[in-house]
Backbone bond lengths (Angstrom), bond angles and torsions (degrees), N, CA, C in turn:
res aa  C-N    CA-C-N  psi(-1)  N-CA   C-N-CA  omega(-1)  CA-C   N-CA-C  phi
1 X - - - 1.465 - - 1.418 113.53 -
2 X 1.271 120.75 -36.68 1.490 122.59 179.34 1.462 109.93 -62.54
3 X 1.386 117.17 -40.65 1.461 121.18 178.37 1.519 115.30 -61.64
4 X 1.316 113.82 -38.35 1.444 123.10 178.78 1.540 107.25 -61.15
5 X 1.336 113.67 -51.53 1.521 119.64 179.82 1.527 110.36 -59.88
6 X 1.318 119.37 -37.49 1.403 121.07 -179.56 1.489 108.02 -70.96
7 X 1.291 122.11 -42.66 1.499 122.77 -178.60 1.601 108.35 -69.38
8 X 1.283 121.54 -32.08 1.490 121.72 173.03 1.445 112.17 -68.91
9 X 1.396 114.97 -36.68 1.475 119.40 177.34 1.476 112.80 -67.15
10 X 1.348 119.04 -36.83 1.416 122.81 179.02 1.617 108.76 -71.48
11 X 1.273 117.86 -45.07 1.415 123.45 171.84 1.499 114.16 -50.69
12 X 1.492 114.34 -51.63 1.390 118.38 177.76 1.535 116.31 -59.96
13 X 1.404 113.09 -35.31 1.404 122.06 178.10 1.519 111.29 -63.73
14 X 1.341 110.32 -45.82 1.542 118.21 -178.26 1.576 108.62 -62.73
15 X 1.402 114.76 -48.51 1.518 119.70 179.81 1.549 110.71 -62.44
16 X 1.355 118.52 -39.88 1.474 119.98 175.59 1.586 112.35 -63.52
17 X 1.296 119.07 -44.79 1.373 122.80 -177.92 1.560 111.02 -62.13
18 X 1.378 110.98 -42.88 1.480 114.97 179.67 1.514 112.95 -66.82
19 X 1.393 113.48 -43.25 1.458 116.38 171.03 1.444 117.52 -57.48
20 X 1.360 118.01 -41.33 1.497 121.27 177.37 1.523 107.90 -64.20
21 X 1.318 118.43 -37.27 1.534 117.24 -174.83 1.457 107.49 -71.84
22 X 1.399 117.94 -38.05 1.392 121.11 -173.08 1.609 109.91 -74.33
23 X 1.378 117.14 -28.99 1.495 120.25 174.04 1.505 109.63 -69.43
24 X 1.337 118.61 -32.47 1.469 119.44 -176.07 1.459 114.28 -84.28
25 X 1.412 113.31 -14.70 1.526 116.93 -179.49 1.439 113.75 -80.93
26 X 1.340 118.93 137.02 1.505 120.06 179.14 1.474 116.32 -60.36
27 X 1.331 119.27 -16.13 1.437 123.04 -176.52 1.543 107.21 -94.78
28 X 1.233 121.52 23.17 1.509 126.47 -174.50 1.528 109.40 -60.59
29 X 1.335 120.35 -40.35 1.327 123.46 178.51 1.580 116.33 -62.79
30 X 1.339 113.88 -36.04 1.387 122.63 177.69 1.603 111.64 -70.89
31 X 1.337 112.89 -38.78 1.504 116.75 173.49 1.487 113.43 -63.69
32 X 1.338 116.09 -41.79 1.467 117.38 -178.21 1.471 110.37 -71.58
33 X 1.352 122.28 -36.85 1.431 128.39 176.39 1.644 104.02 -57.15
34 X 1.332 117.68 -50.29 1.413 123.37 177.00 1.515 113.30 -53.31
35 X 1.438 110.33 -48.90 1.514 112.57 -176.69 1.568 113.84 -67.17
36 X 1.350 112.69 -21.02 1.505 116.46 177.94 1.476 111.32 -86.64
37 X 1.411 120.31 -48.38 1.349 122.86 -166.22 1.538 115.67 -90.69
38 X 1.380 116.91 -25.34 1.474 120.39 -175.78 1.599 109.77 -60.10
39 X 1.366 120.42 -41.97 1.448 114.65 -178.80 1.542 110.72 -67.93
40 X 1.290 122.14 -38.92 1.379 124.02 -179.58 1.612 111.15 -61.51
41 X 1.384 115.56 -51.69 1.410 120.50 177.18 1.492 114.37 -63.27
42 X 1.293 117.73 -31.01 1.449 123.08 179.37 1.561 111.34 -70.00
43 X 1.250 114.77 -38.25 1.485 119.89 177.05 1.485 109.03 -71.95
44 X 1.192 119.18 -42.76 1.507 124.04 172.12 1.529 115.88 -53.73
45 X 1.373 111.53 -51.24 1.433 118.15 177.91 1.557 112.15 -67.57
46 X 1.289 116.49 -32.55 1.485 121.54 -178.52 1.587 106.50 -66.47
47 X 1.254 118.11 -44.02 1.443 121.40 179.48 1.514 111.61 -63.56
48 X 1.453 116.50 -44.60 1.382 122.00 179.53 1.503 111.22 -64.52
49 X 1.297 120.50 -38.08 1.476 124.09 -177.22 1.511 111.15 -74.05
50 X 1.383 110.95 -34.72 1.519 114.64 178.03 1.479 112.18 -67.15
51 X 1.331 115.93 -31.20 1.524 119.26 178.40 1.570 104.75 -74.80
52 X 1.330 117.36 -42.31 1.401 117.78 -175.93 1.564 116.50 -62.31
53 X 1.285 115.60 -26.36 1.481 121.35 178.67 1.542 108.94 -99.94
54 X 1.270 120.96 19.14 1.392 127.75 -175.40 1.539 113.76 50.05
55 X 1.267 113.72 45.92 1.498 121.02 178.64 1.477 106.89 -124.68
56 X 1.257 121.75 83.41 1.569 121.74 -174.27 1.568 105.13 -63.68
57 X 1.361 115.93 153.45 1.440 120.60 -178.70 1.545 113.92 -53.68
58 X 1.308 121.71 -30.37 1.432 122.91 175.19 1.520 111.61 -71.82
59 X 1.271 116.07 -32.65 1.492 122.05 -179.71 1.475 112.73 -71.99
60 X 1.367 115.40 -21.47 1.434 121.88 -178.30 1.607 107.01 -68.34
61 X 1.370 116.41 -35.88 1.417 124.13 -175.43 1.498 108.66 -89.59
62 X 1.398 122.58 -15.53 1.384 121.10 -171.19 1.597 108.42 -75.86
63 X 1.230 114.49 154.70 1.486 125.01 -178.01 1.474 111.57 -100.70
64 X 1.280 119.86 2.97 1.513 125.26 -172.84 1.512 106.14 -78.23
65 X 1.316 115.04 158.38 1.503 120.56 173.23 1.445 110.63 -71.17
66 X 1.323 120.57 149.81 1.470 121.16 178.40 1.561 110.04 -70.71
67 X 1.296 112.93 148.46 1.524 118.73 177.32 1.511 108.67 -76.72
68 X 1.339 114.15 160.70 1.514 120.54 -172.62 1.557 113.35 -56.24
69 X 1.403 118.15 -45.79 1.520 109.78 178.74 1.489 115.19 -63.10
70 X 1.370 120.56 -33.58 1.413 122.82 -179.12 1.617 109.49 -68.38
71 X 1.293 111.02 -37.07 1.484 116.64 -177.25 1.551 107.20 -73.08
72 X 1.293 119.89 -35.49 1.492 122.88 179.51 1.567 111.85 -67.33
73 X 1.313 119.37 -37.35 1.424 122.89 -175.86 1.498 113.92 -92.69
74 X 1.278 117.08 -3.82 1.542 120.48 -175.14 1.550 110.68 -65.48
75 X 1.272 122.84 -42.29 1.441 115.27 176.82 1.399 119.96 -50.81
76 X 1.470 114.48 -44.76 1.423 120.50 179.01 1.541 112.82 -67.74
77 X 1.269 116.57 -39.91 1.420 119.75 178.64 1.536 112.15 -73.08
78 X 1.342 116.02 -31.54 1.450 116.16 175.81 1.555 113.60 -66.37
79 X 1.265 115.28 -33.53 1.476 123.52 -177.88 1.634 101.21 -71.35
80 X 1.260 120.75 -46.58 1.482 122.96 177.99 1.533 111.43 -55.77
81 X 1.304 116.92 -52.55 1.475 123.25 -176.60 1.565 107.51 -62.26
82 X 1.319 118.18 -45.71 1.435 118.12 178.77 1.460 114.78 -60.18
83 X 1.358 117.32 -39.40 1.381 124.84 179.27 1.535 107.77 -66.60
84 X 1.326 120.10 -36.30 1.446 121.83 179.55 1.569 113.77 -62.78
85 X 1.337 114.50 -45.15 1.462 114.47 -178.37 1.497 112.78 -83.48
86 X 1.300 117.46 -22.37 1.441 118.73 173.13 1.579 111.22 -71.13
87 X 1.247 116.44 -43.17 1.418 115.89 177.74 1.534 114.04 -76.60
88 X 1.240 119.60 -18.81 1.531 121.09 169.27 1.481 112.22 -73.88
89 X 1.296 121.33 -28.47 1.409 120.71 -177.00 1.583 114.99 -55.68
90 X 1.293 120.94 -50.02 1.554 117.03 179.26 1.461 108.12 -68.09
91 X 1.307 123.59 -32.89 1.451 121.26 -177.32 1.501 109.72 -69.31
92 X 1.337 114.01 -35.23 1.497 118.58 177.44 1.565 109.22 -63.46
93 X 1.314 114.01 -51.61 1.537 119.27 -175.51 1.520 108.94 -59.97
94 X 1.381 115.48 -56.28 1.422 120.71 -179.24 1.507 116.39 -59.24
95 X 1.367 114.81 -36.56 1.444 125.95 177.57 1.630 111.37 -59.01
96 X 1.384 113.51 -49.52 1.402 119.38 -178.83 1.540 110.51 -68.19
97 X 1.387 116.48 -43.03 1.449 118.23 179.78 1.484 109.12 -64.12
98 X 1.384 123.15 -42.93 1.430 120.56 179.05 1.521 113.14 -67.35
99 X 1.356 118.11 -34.45 1.450 123.30 175.08 1.494 110.06 -62.35
100 X 1.324 118.39 -37.01 1.435 118.62 -178.41 1.601 108.45 -74.73
101 X 1.415 114.59 -35.45 1.431 117.31 -179.65 1.539 113.28 -68.44
102 X 1.308 114.28 -39.22 1.465 120.24 -179.40 1.450 110.89 -113.54
103 X 1.376 121.84 83.42 1.455 124.58 -164.31 1.544 106.68 -73.64
104 X 1.357 111.30 142.11 1.477 119.15 170.72 1.562 114.73 -70.99
105 X 1.288 118.07 135.60 1.445 122.11 177.18 1.474 112.73 -131.17
106 X 1.275 117.62 172.23 1.483 119.96 -178.52 1.593 110.97 -88.10
107 X 1.170 117.66 29.80 1.496 124.85 178.54 1.523 109.46 -104.32
108 X 1.315 117.68 156.96 1.449 122.46 177.39 1.550 106.31 -102.59
109 X 1.351 118.23 71.00 1.408 124.56 -178.20 1.540 112.11 -126.15
110 X 1.192 120.52 163.57 1.495 116.60 -178.27 1.512 113.85 -72.75
111 X 1.317 124.50 -30.67 1.371 118.72 176.89 1.614 108.73 -71.26
112 X 1.323 114.58 -37.96 1.414 114.65 -179.82 1.542 112.75 -65.97
113 X 1.308 116.55 -40.97 1.529 118.67 174.37 1.493 112.57 -64.96
114 X 1.392 119.06 -32.42 1.415 120.04 175.11 1.552 111.38 -69.88
115 X 1.343 122.03 -33.81 1.325 129.21 175.01 1.564 113.04 -67.21
116 X 1.307 115.73 -41.53 1.459 116.81 177.31 1.591 109.07 -71.91
117 X 1.350 118.96 -30.27 1.528 120.29 179.96 1.587 106.16 -72.81
118 X 1.267 115.25 -46.45 1.508 119.64 175.75 1.465 114.05 -57.87
119 X 1.367 116.09 -39.16 1.497 118.06 178.06 1.489 107.22 -69.96
120 X 1.307 124.56 -39.17 1.480 122.67 175.89 1.443 115.67 -59.71
121 X 1.422 114.17 -40.47 1.446 120.32 172.67 1.506 113.73 -58.29
122 X 1.358 117.59 -51.70 1.344 123.48 175.03 1.620 115.97 -55.23
123 X 1.244 114.00 -38.87 1.517 118.43 -178.12 1.431 108.81 -74.05
124 X 1.368 119.63 -46.39 1.478 115.94 176.53 1.447 117.71 -69.86
125 X 1.326 116.92 -29.34 1.540 118.14 174.31 1.523 111.80 -70.60
126 X 1.291 116.10 -34.65 1.517 120.45 177.74 1.531 106.40 -69.07
127 X 1.320 119.53 -46.34 1.434 119.34 178.73 1.550 115.86 -57.84
128 X 1.333 113.63 -43.72 1.449 122.82 -175.30 1.607 108.20 -71.05
129 X 1.360 114.40 -38.65 1.479 119.87 176.50 1.468 109.49 -59.22
130 X 1.401 116.96 -51.77 1.439 119.85 -179.07 1.563 116.27 -63.43
131 X 1.266 113.46 -40.65 1.443 120.28 178.86 1.558 109.33 -67.67
132 X 1.284 118.42 -47.18 1.488 120.02 177.17 1.570 114.50 -60.38
133 X 1.334 110.75 -43.27 1.552 113.12 178.06 1.519 112.36 -70.38
134 X 1.338 119.56 -30.02 1.446 123.19 177.94 1.564 108.57 -71.60
135 X 1.339 118.49 -46.27 1.517 119.79 178.23 1.420 108.16 -67.05
136 X 1.334 124.61 -42.13 1.484 122.59 175.48 1.510 114.50 -59.35
137 X 1.295 122.17 -44.01 1.420 121.68 175.04 1.506 114.91 -64.97
138 X 1.362 118.50 -45.26 1.418 121.16 -179.38 1.530 113.60 -65.48
139 X 1.328 117.60 -42.88 1.397 122.32 177.20 1.506 112.48 -69.99
140 X 1.292 119.73 -37.58 1.507 121.58 176.84 1.550 108.10 -64.17
141 X 1.265 118.52 -43.91 1.472 119.53 -178.92 1.547 110.03 -71.55
142 X 1.356 121.40 -24.21 1.402 124.69 176.65 1.510 107.27 -68.99
143 X 1.324 119.62 -43.15 1.468 124.08 -174.53 1.536 108.33 -78.08
144 X 1.326 116.02 -41.79 1.459 123.13 -175.11 1.491 107.79 -144.32
145 X 1.290 120.91 111.96 1.531 122.66 -175.60 1.517 110.42 -64.98
146 X 1.260 125.16 -14.32 1.533 122.78 -179.57 1.518 108.19 -98.91
147 X 1.350 119.30 9.29 1.523 119.39 172.11 1.411 110.19 -112.67
148 X 1.259 121.29 155.66 1.469 126.24 -6.10 1.518 110.02 -70.87
149 X 1.255 116.84 166.02 1.461 123.63 -165.82 1.540 113.06 -53.85
150 X 1.322 125.22 -42.35 1.483 122.89 -179.82 1.567 107.58 -62.78
151 X 1.325 117.35 -39.53 1.490 116.47 -179.50 1.506 111.58 -67.66
152 X 1.372 117.60 -36.08 1.447 117.06 176.91 1.472 115.18 -70.52
153 X 1.415 118.24 -34.05 1.402 122.10 175.19 1.521 111.34 -62.28
154 X 1.417 114.62 -43.67 1.500 119.20 -179.32 1.469 104.18 -61.61
155 X 1.399 123.48 -50.36 1.447 123.74 -172.09 1.547 110.43 -61.46
156 X 1.347 118.66 -38.51 1.465 122.23 177.09 1.536 111.11 -64.93
157 X 1.355 114.62 -41.72 1.479 116.59 178.60 1.456 110.21 -65.68
158 X 1.286 120.96 -39.19 1.451 121.89 179.72 1.506 111.55 -66.14
159 X 1.305 114.20 -38.05 1.422 115.94 177.00 1.565 113.09 -68.82
160 X 1.281 119.23 -39.22 1.466 121.24 175.36 1.493 114.73 -69.87
161 X 1.351 117.44 -28.75 1.486 120.38 169.95 1.574 117.84 -75.42
162 X 1.305 110.50 -14.12 1.551 114.36 -179.72 1.558 106.03 -80.71
163 X 1.342 110.09 179.56 1.485 118.32 -175.27 1.509 112.38 -73.41
164 X 1.322 113.51 -12.86 1.490 117.52 -178.96 1.512 110.60 -73.44
165 X 1.334 118.62 -16.52 1.526 121.65 -174.64 1.497 106.17 -69.63
166 X 1.277 124.24 -29.75 1.524 125.56 176.65 1.451 107.41 -66.39
167 X 1.352 120.02 -41.88 1.420 123.42 179.53 1.542 111.71 -59.32
168 X 1.388 110.32 -49.71 1.571 116.25 179.09 1.527 106.70 -63.14
169 X 1.182 120.41 -40.29 1.553 120.88 -175.90 1.502 107.05 -61.69
170 X 1.342 119.02 -46.83 1.403 121.36 176.80 1.523 115.55 -58.35
171 X 1.314 111.24 -42.78 1.508 116.26 179.06 1.537 111.11 -62.43
172 X 1.395 112.47 -36.32 1.561 113.54 -176.84 1.502 107.59 -74.35
173 X 1.377 121.11 -39.10 1.399 119.58 176.18 1.530 115.73 -58.80
174 X 1.360 117.24 -42.33 1.407 128.93 -176.37 1.600 103.35 -64.30
175 X 1.376 113.20 -47.73 1.405 112.56 -178.12 1.483 116.58 -65.74
176 X 1.355 115.55 -35.91 1.535 119.99 175.93 1.511 108.27 -66.46
177 X 1.344 121.36 -39.34 1.393 121.30 176.73 1.557 114.26 -60.43
178 X 1.332 111.50 -43.90 1.423 119.76 178.73 1.545 113.37 -60.98
179 X 1.369 116.70 -43.44 1.437 126.18 173.67 1.577 110.21 -55.42
180 X 1.400 114.74 -46.15 1.450 118.15 -172.44 1.601 106.65 -72.98
181 X 1.301 119.69 -30.86 1.441 121.96 178.36 1.533 110.20 -69.07
182 X 1.341 119.56 -31.76 1.482 122.83 -176.94 1.529 104.05 -75.87
183 X 1.291 122.74 -43.57 1.445 120.14 -177.29 1.401 110.72 -87.40
């Protein structure tokens, strides 16, 4: 119980320090706009990308196997989705850095307008990056449960750490002994 309180205390301290830093930063308005608008735009982009790759939102949750046309076109669509979120990553990083360097203000000046424009670029790039990455992971796992690679590695690790690993190890030892007996 004490450990849980300690962890919650550390998380509260981390959240408080981050909030204090954000309040003191001149780009606080841009950060808050991102906090409000990124989830909305991410969901909107997620639905649009799911339709673009012929993966309707209900099919994302479905556990059925993909139909042949979806399976046939997936390698091309996978490449396009991967390219989408890889090309959005530098735009996202540089957009937030530039938005922090040129903070948006409630004035009608050129630096303030540039700050709002850079904030909008950062928000839209973040939303598109998150949506493309989510659709890529969901669709990859729909076509092959072991893709993308980190998810497959995690699933294999969890399988090997489960109690089934002993059964697999015994099968491997028996198979190796059988092979030695044959040769």
